[in-house]
N, C-alpha and C positions, 0 to 999 in steps of 0.2 A: 270655867267655860263660855265662850259668849252666847248670849239669847239667839243669834241671827242661827245657830246649829244646833242638831237635834244629836242627841248622844243614840248609837246604835250601838246597842247592845250584840258580843259577839258568842253565838250560840256554838260549842264546841259538838263537833259531830257526835254520834248517840252508837252508830257500828262504828267498827273499825275497820271498814272496805278499803277508807285511804291509806292504810296501813300496809297494805298487799303490792301496791303499783308499785314501789318501787323494787321491791323482794321478790316478787310470785310474776308478776304479768312482764316485766321486764326482762327479765332474762326469756320464756317463752315467745314473748316479741321476735327478741333477738334471734333466740332459733329457727323461726317461719321464716327471717328472711334470711338466714346462712343457708339452710334447705333451700327455699327457692333457688336463691343463687349458685349451690352446687346442682341445682338442676339443669339451671340456665349453663353453665358452663360447660355442664357434661354433656349436653343437644349440641353445641358450638364445638367439640372436640377440645375444649381444651382441660383436659383428665388430671396435668399435675396441678395446675390451681384449682379446681375444683377439690381435689382429694388433702389439698390443705385448708383450704374451706370448712370440709369437710371436719377433719380433725380437730377444730378449731370452735365446735361447738362444745360446752360445755357439758359434762357429762349428766349432772342432773336434771337435767329436759331431752335428753337424749332417749328415742323410742327404743326400748327393750330389743324386738328381734330387727327392724328395718336399719337402726342405725347402723350395724356390723354387717347384714346385708349390702348397703347402698358404698359399705367400703370395699367390698368384696366386687362386687361388679365394679367399679371405678380402677382397682388393684387386675382386676381380668381385663378390662377397655386399656388398662396401661401395659399390658401382659407383660408385669413384674410377677412369673409367677411361682416363683420361692413367696413371696409377701403371701399372696393369692391362696396360697395351700397353705401355709401358715394359717392367715385370716380365715380359712374355713377348716381347717381340724380346730382351733377356737371353737369357732360357731358353732359344729358340731358338737363338741363335748360339751357345751353351753346351753346349749337347748335340743337336744335329741331325746333326750331324755327327763322326764317320763316321757312317754312315746305320746307324740302329735296326736292331737284329736282335733282339732278342726282341721279343716281342707286349708286355710287359709296358713296354717303353722307347718302342714305338710307340702304346701308348696315352696315356702320359706325352706324350707331342711332341703328337697330334690332341689331346688335352684342352685344353694349353694353348695350341695354336690355336684352338679351339671357345671360350675365353676372351675372345682377345683378339680373334676377330671378332663374338661378341659385345659387348663392350667398346667398338671402333670403327666399328661398325653406330649406337652410340649415341650416340658423341663426335662424328661426320661420319656422319649419315646420305645427305645428298646424294652422299659422294664414292664413288667404287668401292672395292670390297674389297682389301687388300693381295693378292701373292702369297703373303707369307709363313704369313697365316691362310688360304689356301685348303685344302681336305682334302676328303677321301672318307671316313667313317667308316665306311664298311664294310669295307676293305680290312683293318680287324682283324676274328680271329674271336677274338672274347668267351671261348669256351673256354677259349683258353691263357692266359687274363689272370687275375693271381690275384685270389679275390674282397675280399680286404681292399681293395686296390687297385680295383676297380669298385666299393666299398661307400662309401669314401673319396671317390673322385674320379667319382662316377655322372656317364656322358656318354649322356643320354639319346636324343642325337638317332643315334648308334647303330641300323639298322634291326632290329637281331634282339632290339634293350632290353627294348622291351614298344609291344604294340597300342596303351597308351593312352597314351603320350609325352605330356608338354603340349608340346614342342618341335617346331618344326619341322625341316629337315635343315640349312638353313642358323643353327640354333642360333636363332628366334627363337621368342616365346611364341607356344603357338598360342592359349592361354587363359590366364586370371591362376592363377598357382601359390595354390593353399590354404594359410595360414601353416598350420606342424604345432601346438597344441596345446606352452605352455609345461610341463615339468613342472615340478612342486611337490614 
């Protein structure tokens, strides 16, 4: 070493936080970016692309209830009735029991049943609705449901939602929905 340079002693990090970045934080950041992309694509009515991005989210970072519920929602928007019914049945089998204890959980289950009832009404209009898709939306206290869930999964059949809801209590449309203008 020459006299003009000073030796800098490298001190190793004492904690292991630097080890978490690639294995823990990167997948979660990727999930957040993909979830935002799914929301953006859905808002622009690009549902098939939204479903593709949604399904590419790694399983280890997927939220327990909201991930499959978003898939149900996208399948319903695509009007893929058979796939929607299958996804709703799987969702209800996984999350219905034990009995829902929070209003958010009840809201998610009710929203899934509503999507399933609409899909079944389109898929088999002459058949009676399965008991798994029966629901009473008035059982949920909307004031106790997080605003984010009401915004992301609007269950407009609820009696307290809005007087001008375009849906009937059984989930059928009263009138055609106006298409939202595309943002440019």
